[in-house]
C-alpha positions as CSV (number, residue, x, y, z in Angstrom):
1,M,-39.4,-41.9,-28.7
2,N,-42.4,-43.9,-29.6
3,K,-42.6,-47.4,-31.3
4,S,-42.7,-46.1,-35.0
5,E,-39.0,-44.0,-33.8
6,Q,-38.2,-46.8,-32.2
7,R,-38.8,-49.2,-35.3
8,Y,-36.8,-47.1,-37.3
9,F,-33.9,-46.2,-34.3
10,H,-34.1,-50.6,-34.7
11,M,-33.4,-50.6,-38.7
12,F,-31.4,-47.5,-38.6
13,A,-28.5,-49.1,-35.7
14,H,-28.5,-52.1,-37.9
15,I,-28.1,-51.6,-41.4
16,G,-25.3,-53.7,-42.7
17,Q,-25.0,-54.9,-39.4
18,K,-24.8,-58.7,-38.4
19,K,-25.0,-57.9,-34.7
20,S,-26.2,-55.5,-32.7
21,P,-23.5,-52.6,-32.5
22,H,-22.5,-51.9,-28.9
23,Y,-24.6,-48.6,-28.6
24,Y,-27.9,-50.4,-29.5
25,L,-27.1,-53.1,-26.8
26,M,-26.9,-50.0,-24.3
27,F,-30.3,-48.7,-25.8
28,A,-32.0,-52.2,-25.0
29,I,-31.0,-51.9,-21.4
30,I,-32.0,-48.2,-20.9
31,R,-35.5,-48.5,-23.1
32,N,-37.0,-51.2,-20.7
33,M,-35.6,-49.5,-17.1
34,E,-39.1,-47.9,-15.5
35,N,-37.4,-44.9,-14.3
36,W,-33.6,-43.8,-15.1
37,D,-31.4,-45.0,-12.6
38,E,-27.4,-44.4,-13.5
39,A,-27.0,-47.5,-10.9
40,I,-28.8,-49.7,-12.5
41,L,-27.5,-49.0,-16.2
42,D,-23.7,-49.3,-14.5
43,E,-24.8,-52.8,-12.8
44,S,-26.4,-54.1,-16.3
45,L,-23.2,-53.1,-18.0
46,K,-20.9,-55.1,-16.2
47,N,-20.9,-58.2,-17.9
48,K,-20.5,-56.3,-21.8
49,P,-17.2,-56.3,-23.4
50,F,-17.5,-52.5,-23.7
51,Y,-17.7,-51.5,-20.2
52,S,-14.9,-50.1,-19.5
53,Q,-15.5,-47.6,-22.5
54,K,-19.6,-47.4,-21.5
55,A,-18.8,-43.4,-21.7
56,V,-17.8,-43.0,-24.8
57,I,-20.7,-45.8,-26.0
58,K,-23.3,-43.6,-24.1
59,H,-22.5,-40.9,-26.4
60,Q,-21.9,-42.7,-29.7
61,L,-26.1,-43.6,-28.7
62,Y,-27.1,-40.0,-28.2
63,Q,-25.5,-39.6,-31.9
64,K,-26.9,-42.4,-33.2
65,L,-30.2,-41.3,-31.8
66,L,-30.5,-38.0,-32.8
67,D,-29.4,-39.2,-36.4
68,A,-32.1,-41.4,-36.3
69,L,-34.9,-39.0,-35.0
70,H,-33.1,-36.7,-37.8
71,W,-33.6,-39.2,-40.8
72,Y,-37.4,-40.5,-39.4
73,H,-38.7,-36.9,-39.0
74,L,-36.9,-36.1,-42.2
75,E,-39.7,-38.1,-44.8
76,Q,-42.3,-37.4,-41.9
77,D,-42.1,-33.3,-41.3
78,E,-43.4,-31.2,-44.4
79,E,-41.2,-28.6,-43.2
80,E,-37.9,-30.6,-44.0
81,K,-39.3,-32.1,-47.2
82,I,-39.4,-28.3,-48.3
83,K,-35.7,-28.0,-46.9
84,R,-34.9,-31.2,-48.7
85,K,-35.8,-30.0,-52.4
86,L,-34.0,-26.4,-51.8
87,H,-31.0,-28.3,-50.9
88,Q,-31.1,-30.7,-53.6
89,A,-31.7,-27.5,-56.1
90,Y,-28.7,-26.0,-54.7
91,L,-27.1,-28.9,-55.3
92,L,-27.9,-29.3,-58.6
93,I,-26.9,-25.6,-59.3
94,A,-23.2,-26.3,-58.2
95,R,-23.4,-28.9,-61.0
96,N,-24.3,-26.5,-63.5
97,L,-27.6,-28.1,-63.9
98,P,-30.2,-25.1,-63.7
99,K,-32.9,-26.6,-65.5
100,Q,-33.0,-29.8,-62.9
101,A,-32.8,-27.1,-60.3
102,E,-35.3,-25.0,-61.0
103,K,-37.9,-27.6,-61.5
104,L,-37.0,-28.4,-57.9
105,L,-37.0,-24.8,-56.4
106,D,-40.7,-24.6,-58.3
107,K,-41.9,-27.3,-56.2
108,A,-40.5,-26.5,-53.1
109,I,-41.6,-22.7,-53.5
110,Q,-45.0,-24.2,-54.2
111,L,-45.0,-26.4,-51.1
112,I,-44.2,-23.4,-49.2
113,I,-47.1,-21.2,-50.5
114,D,-49.5,-24.7,-49.7
115,K,-48.1,-25.2,-46.6
116,E,-47.5,-21.6,-45.5
117,I,-44.3,-22.4,-44.5
118,Y,-42.5,-19.0,-44.8
119,N,-39.9,-19.4,-42.8
120,C,-38.2,-21.2,-45.6
121,W,-38.7,-18.3,-47.5
122,P,-35.2,-16.9,-47.1
123,E,-33.3,-19.9,-48.3
124,A,-35.9,-20.2,-51.6
125,I,-35.4,-16.7,-52.7
126,R,-31.5,-17.0,-51.8
127,I,-31.1,-20.2,-54.4
128,K,-33.6,-18.1,-56.5
129,Q,-30.8,-15.9,-56.8
130,M,-28.1,-18.3,-57.4
131,L,-30.1,-19.2,-60.7
132,L,-31.2,-15.7,-61.6
133,E,-27.1,-15.0,-61.6
134,Q,-26.1,-17.7,-63.6
135,S,-28.8,-17.6,-65.9
136,L,-27.3,-13.7,-66.4
137,R,-24.3,-15.4,-69.0
138,K,-27.0,-16.2,-71.1
139,G,-29.8,-14.3,-72.8
140,D,-32.1,-11.5,-71.4
141,P,-33.0,-12.1,-67.9
142,I,-34.9,-9.0,-67.3
143,K,-38.3,-10.5,-67.0
144,A,-37.2,-12.9,-64.8
145,I,-34.9,-10.4,-62.2
146,D,-38.1,-8.2,-62.4
147,K,-40.0,-11.2,-61.5
148,W,-37.8,-12.5,-58.7
149,Q,-37.5,-8.8,-57.0
150,R,-41.3,-8.3,-56.9
151,Q,-41.5,-12.3,-55.4
152,S,-39.2,-10.9,-52.7
153,T,-40.5,-7.6,-52.0
154,L,-43.9,-9.6,-51.6
155,N,-41.9,-12.6,-49.5
156,N,-39.9,-10.0,-47.1
157,S,-43.2,-8.2,-46.1
158,I,-44.9,-11.4,-45.8
159,L,-42.4,-12.1,-43.1
160,Q,-42.5,-9.1,-41.5
161,E,-45.3,-9.1,-40.2
162,E,-45.1,-12.7,-39.5
163,Q,-42.1,-12.1,-37.3
164,T,-43.8,-8.8,-35.7
165,L,-46.9,-11.0,-34.8
166,K,-44.5,-13.8,-33.2
167,W,-42.9,-11.1,-30.7
168,Q,-46.4,-10.0,-29.7
169,K,-47.3,-13.4,-29.2
170,I,-44.2,-13.6,-27.2
171,H,-44.6,-10.6,-25.3
172,A,-48.2,-11.3,-24.8
173,Y,-47.1,-14.4,-22.8
174,Q,-44.5,-12.6,-21.0
175,R,-47.0,-10.3,-18.9
176,H,-49.0,-13.2,-18.8
177,F,-46.6,-14.9,-16.3
178,Y,-44.7,-12.6,-15.0
179,G,-46.2,-9.1,-15.2
180,N,-44.8,-6.3,-16.7
181,T,-45.1,-2.8,-14.1
182,A,-43.4,-0.4,-16.9
183,D,-46.6,-0.6,-18.7
184,Q,-49.9,-1.6,-16.8
185,N,-52.3,-0.6,-20.3
186,T,-54.2,-3.2,-21.6
187,Q,-52.1,-3.7,-25.2
188,R,-54.5,-3.7,-28.1
189,Y,-53.4,-5.8,-31.6
190,P,-54.3,-4.7,-34.8
191,V,-55.8,-7.1,-36.8
192,P,-53.4,-8.6,-39.0
193,S,-53.9,-8.3,-43.1
194,E,-55.2,-11.1,-45.7
195,T,-51.7,-11.7,-46.1
196,I,-50.9,-13.3,-42.9
197,S,-50.1,-17.4,-42.7
198,T,-53.1,-19.6,-41.0
199,M,-50.7,-20.2,-38.3
200,G,-50.1,-16.4,-37.8
201,Q,-54.1,-16.3,-37.7
202,A,-54.2,-18.6,-34.7
203,D,-51.4,-16.3,-33.5
204,Y,-53.8,-13.9,-33.2
205,Q,-56.5,-15.5,-31.7
206,Q,-54.5,-16.8,-28.8
207,M,-53.2,-13.8,-28.0
208,M,-56.6,-12.1,-28.0
209,A,-57.9,-15.5,-26.1
210,L,-55.4,-14.8,-23.4
211,Q,-56.1,-11.2,-23.0
212,A,-59.8,-11.7,-22.8
213,F,-59.2,-14.3,-20.3
214,Q,-57.1,-11.5,-18.3
215,E,-59.7,-9.2,-18.0
216,Q,-62.0,-11.7,-16.7
217,R,-64.3,-12.0,-20.1
218,F,-64.1,-15.6,-19.9
219,A,-67.1,-16.2,-22.7
220,A,-64.5,-14.0,-25.8
221,A,-61.7,-16.2,-24.5
222,Y,-64.0,-19.3,-25.7
223,K,-64.7,-17.8,-28.9
224,H,-61.1,-17.1,-29.6
225,N,-59.6,-20.4,-28.7
226,L,-62.8,-21.8,-31.0
227,L,-61.4,-20.1,-33.8
228,Q,-57.7,-21.2,-33.1
229,L,-59.0,-24.2,-32.8
230,K,-60.1,-24.4,-36.6
231,L,-57.8,-22.8,-37.4
232,L,-54.9,-25.0,-35.9
233,E,-57.1,-28.1,-37.2
234,S,-56.2,-27.3,-41.3
235,C,-52.7,-27.4,-40.5
236,L,-52.3,-30.4,-38.1
237,N,-49.3,-31.6,-40.6
238,A,-48.3,-29.2,-42.6
239,H,-46.4,-27.4,-39.4
240,R,-43.9,-28.5,-36.4
241,G,-45.4,-28.8,-33.0
242,V,-49.2,-28.5,-34.0
243,P,-50.3,-31.5,-32.8
244,N,-49.1,-30.5,-29.5
245,R,-50.4,-27.1,-29.3
246,Y,-53.7,-28.3,-30.8
247,L,-54.2,-30.5,-27.6
248,S,-53.3,-27.8,-25.4
249,V,-55.8,-25.4,-26.9
250,F,-58.4,-28.1,-26.9
251,Y,-58.2,-28.6,-23.4
252,N,-58.4,-24.7,-22.8
253,L,-61.6,-25.0,-24.9
254,L,-62.9,-27.8,-22.5
255,I,-62.2,-26.2,-19.5
256,D,-63.6,-22.8,-21.0
257,Q,-66.8,-24.7,-21.5
258,L,-67.0,-26.2,-17.6
259,Q,-66.8,-22.6,-16.3
260,L,-69.3,-21.2,-19.1
261,E,-71.3,-24.5,-18.5
262,E,-72.0,-25.2,-21.8
263,Y,-72.6,-29.2,-20.6
264,E,-73.8,-30.5,-24.0
265,E,-70.9,-29.0,-26.5
266,L,-68.1,-30.5,-23.5
267,Y,-69.5,-33.8,-23.7
268,K,-68.9,-34.0,-27.4
269,G,-65.4,-32.2,-27.5
270,L,-64.8,-35.0,-24.2
271,G,-65.7,-37.7,-26.5
272,K,-63.4,-36.0,-29.3
273,L,-60.7,-35.6,-26.7
274,R,-60.7,-39.7,-25.4
275,S,-60.3,-40.5,-30.0
276,L,-57.7,-38.1,-30.3
277,P,-55.2,-41.2,-29.7
278,K,-56.1,-43.3,-32.1
279,Q,-55.8,-40.4,-34.9
280,K,-52.1,-40.5,-36.8
281,S,-51.2,-37.1,-36.4
282,F,-51.8,-37.0,-32.4
283,R,-49.8,-40.7,-31.9
284,K,-46.5,-39.0,-31.7
285,I,-47.7,-36.8,-29.0
286,K,-46.0,-38.5,-25.3
287,N,-48.1,-40.0,-23.0
288,I,-51.5,-38.8,-25.1
289,Q,-53.1,-41.9,-23.9
290,V,-52.7,-40.9,-20.3
291,K,-53.6,-37.1,-21.2
292,A,-56.8,-38.1,-22.6
293,F,-57.8,-40.3,-19.8
294,T,-56.9,-37.8,-17.3
295,W,-58.1,-34.7,-18.6
296,S,-61.2,-36.0,-19.6
297,F,-62.4,-38.0,-16.1
298,Q,-61.3,-34.9,-14.3
299,L,-63.1,-32.1,-16.8
300,E,-66.3,-34.9,-16.8
301,L,-66.3,-35.6,-13.3
302,N,-66.4,-32.0,-12.3
303,A,-69.3,-31.4,-14.5
304,F,-71.3,-34.0,-12.8
305,L,-69.9,-31.9,-9.6
306,Q,-71.2,-28.6,-10.9
307,Q,-74.9,-29.9,-11.2
308,Q,-74.6,-32.3,-8.0
309,D,-75.6,-35.1,-9.9
310,F,-73.8,-38.0,-8.4
311,A,-75.3,-41.0,-9.9
312,S,-73.8,-40.3,-13.5
313,G,-70.4,-39.9,-11.8
314,Y,-71.0,-42.8,-9.7
315,S,-71.4,-44.8,-13.2
316,L,-67.8,-43.7,-14.2
317,L,-65.9,-45.1,-11.1
318,I,-65.1,-48.3,-12.5
319,P,-63.8,-47.5,-16.0
320,L,-61.7,-44.4,-13.7
321,K,-60.5,-47.4,-11.5
322,N,-59.4,-49.4,-14.5
323,G,-57.5,-46.4,-15.5
324,I,-56.0,-45.4,-13.0
325,K,-54.5,-49.1,-12.8
326,E,-53.7,-49.0,-16.4
327,Y,-51.7,-45.9,-16.1
328,Q,-50.7,-45.5,-12.8
329,K,-47.1,-45.6,-13.8
330,E,-47.7,-42.6,-15.7
331,L,-49.4,-40.8,-13.7
332,G,-48.0,-38.2,-12.2
333,T,-48.8,-37.4,-8.7
334,P,-51.0,-34.6,-8.3
335,A,-53.3,-35.9,-11.4
336,H,-53.5,-39.5,-9.8
337,A,-54.2,-37.6,-6.3
338,S,-56.7,-35.4,-8.0
339,L,-58.6,-39.1,-10.0
340,M,-58.4,-40.6,-6.6
341,H,-59.8,-37.7,-4.6
342,L,-63.0,-37.3,-7.1
343,G,-63.6,-41.1,-7.4
344,G,-63.5,-41.1,-3.6
345,L,-66.1,-37.8,-3.7
346,F,-68.6,-39.4,-5.7
347,A,-68.4,-42.9,-4.2
348,F,-69.1,-41.7,-0.7
349,H,-71.7,-39.4,-2.5
350,Y,-73.5,-41.6,-3.6
351,G,-73.7,-43.8,-0.3
352,D,-70.5,-46.6,-1.5
353,Y,-68.3,-45.7,1.6
354,I,-66.2,-49.2,1.2
355,L,-65.2,-48.0,-2.8
356,A,-65.0,-44.7,-1.1
357,L,-62.4,-46.0,1.1
358,D,-60.7,-48.4,-2.2
359,F,-59.9,-44.8,-4.0
360,L,-58.7,-42.8,-0.8
361,T,-57.1,-44.7,1.5
362,P,-54.1,-44.7,-0.9
363,I,-53.6,-41.6,-0.6
364,Y,-54.2,-41.2,2.7
365,Q,-51.7,-44.1,3.7
366,Q,-48.9,-41.7,1.5
367,R,-49.2,-39.3,4.7
368,P,-48.3,-36.2,1.8
369,D,-47.9,-32.4,3.3
370,L,-51.3,-31.6,4.5
371,K,-51.0,-28.0,3.8
372,Q,-51.1,-29.0,0.2
373,A,-55.2,-28.5,-0.5
374,I,-56.1,-31.7,-2.6
375,Y,-54.2,-34.3,0.0
376,R,-56.0,-32.5,2.9
377,Y,-59.6,-32.8,1.6
378,A,-59.1,-36.5,0.7
379,H,-57.7,-36.9,4.4
380,L,-60.9,-35.4,5.5
381,L,-63.1,-37.4,3.3
382,Y,-61.4,-40.7,4.2
383,L,-62.1,-40.2,8.1
384,L,-65.9,-38.8,7.0
385,A,-66.2,-42.3,5.3
386,H,-65.1,-44.0,7.5
387,Y,-67.7,-42.7,10.2
388,E,-70.3,-43.8,7.5
389,T,-69.3,-47.4,7.2
390,G,-69.6,-47.2,11.3
391,N,-65.5,-47.2,12.8
392,W,-66.1,-45.4,15.5
393,E,-63.9,-46.2,17.5
394,W,-60.5,-46.3,15.4
395,L,-61.9,-42.7,14.1
396,E,-62.1,-41.2,17.8
397,N,-58.0,-42.1,18.4
398,T,-57.2,-41.3,14.6
399,L,-59.4,-37.4,14.9
400,V,-57.0,-36.5,17.9
401,N,-53.7,-37.5,15.4
402,S,-55.4,-35.5,12.4
403,K,-56.2,-32.4,14.5
404,R,-51.9,-32.6,15.6
405,Q,-51.1,-32.8,11.8
406,F,-53.2,-30.1,10.4
407,R,-51.5,-27.9,13.8
408,Q,-48.0,-29.1,12.6
409,A,-49.6,-27.6,9.0
410,G,-50.3,-24.2,9.9
411,I,-54.1,-24.7,9.7
412,P,-56.0,-22.0,12.0
413,P,-57.8,-23.6,14.7
414,E,-60.9,-21.6,13.3
415,D,-60.4,-22.5,10.0
416,M,-63.4,-25.3,8.5
417,D,-60.9,-27.8,8.4
418,N,-61.0,-28.0,11.9
419,W,-64.4,-27.5,12.3
420,L,-65.5,-30.9,10.3
421,L,-62.6,-32.8,12.9
422,E,-65.0,-31.0,15.8
423,F,-68.3,-31.7,14.4
424,L,-67.2,-35.3,13.3
425,K,-66.0,-36.2,17.2
426,I,-69.5,-34.8,18.6
427,L,-71.3,-37.3,16.1
428,I,-69.2,-40.0,17.2
429,Q,-70.3,-38.8,20.9
430,A,-73.9,-38.3,20.2
431,K,-74.2,-42.3,19.0
432,P,-74.9,-41.7,15.0
433,G,-78.3,-42.8,14.2
434,K,-80.3,-40.6,16.8
435,E,-81.5,-37.0,16.2
436,L,-79.5,-34.1,16.6
437,S,-78.7,-32.8,19.7
438,N,-78.5,-28.7,20.7
439,Q,-74.7,-29.0,20.5
440,Q,-74.9,-30.5,17.3
441,A,-77.1,-27.9,15.6
442,S,-75.1,-24.7,17.1
443,I,-71.8,-26.4,15.4
444,L,-74.2,-26.8,11.7
445,E,-74.7,-22.8,12.2
446,K,-71.1,-22.5,12.1
447,Y,-70.8,-24.1,8.4
448,D,-69.4,-21.8,5.5
449,A,-71.0,-22.6,2.3
450,N,-68.5,-20.4,0.6
451,A,-65.1,-21.9,2.7
452,P,-63.0,-24.0,0.5
453,I,-64.3,-26.9,1.9
454,E,-67.6,-26.6,-0.1
455,K,-65.2,-26.5,-3.2
456,F,-63.6,-29.9,-2.5
457,L,-66.1,-31.7,-0.3
458,H,-69.6,-30.6,-1.5
459,L,-70.6,-30.8,2.3
460,R,-74.0,-29.8,2.0
461,N,-75.0,-32.9,0.4
462,W,-74.0,-34.5,3.3
463,L,-75.0,-32.7,6.4
464,T,-78.5,-32.5,4.9
465,K,-78.9,-36.1,5.3
466,K,-77.1,-35.3,9.0
467,E,-79.9,-32.8,9.9
468,K,-82.4,-35.0,8.6
469,G,-81.5,-37.6,10.8
470,Q,-80.2,-40.4,8.4
């Protein structure tokens, strides 16, 4: 729950109550827990008068939370506002107040049209039918019936196209994630009609972007993502889940810009990404600040890596370090490792080896599975930083342990990762700072610039210095 939802739940739980109800006391304990732990909750409840009924209170808390969230979003969500008016119109019809019901129904229908929330059409048509049936006893409703029939036919046509498009979207994702051996041909999706909703158009652009990505037409995927983003932006607050979807598409668009080396557009987008947590539409997204922080630094630092601009990347390391400290509890393990590795990489190539070790030591101390590339290359970068700081005696023993760990991880001896361990060993024996020996020059010739080690460590920059004896 976000802060607004928590405030609403506090108000909801205390309506007509002089004291906090038992379920709210349990909620207060759970809210203050850093991580869910049944044992900690049980220990915290032992002195409460309802301890013997904790299972009942927990179920009550669950139901009250759902009720509070329902009422909170009933006032915030456009679709819920429409459903509320439709239900009120039904209640007025049931009380034989057709004129008042028709006014509310007209308002609901206008909202359906304005906000393009067509999934509410069937209920609106049903209530309109109830009004017409009631009017059959009075006067001649032929015109009204004809109008309702035409509207109903049009609405059904719109709904059918909307639902077909949604099915095609699900099918496209099924093909993308799981494959479809029975249908190897590329699916072609017909252009939707002019009556399709904005969200329907966005779904179509999403399918086209996914198809272009599958066919490795990255420029086309970028174009479709851009169109989809503009469509989503026009209805951020009108449809459920749009802010979450917008954020996801926006992130994909920034990745497209990185891959296509559209750096100016990328930097503009990163500025916008960092501003999203301050916008009302996005505040309710869970961990939005953490996502904006993680994604923006990952993308910007990777853009500087592609351009070999280590100075610009180095200038971001202090805010990066502060952000990691601030969001450490919320950061997932892979995201934390990625940011720490990037920080260490830029500090290393800029020549600040002490700062590089500040970033890399926590990853090294975790002793993660070296089969995972990010941890393996952070490990290697950690060794390089120690070499540059002159910790050669310590490094000599560590290299033996590293080779053993690499064998246990199943990394082949001829792999470039083992090549770097061997190279470090020779550099230490040759007394660092002197010109390269024939043996060193020989091992340098074995370096494969296309190997994954270059992608993760950008060693060519470092090796050039070694060749010059720096």
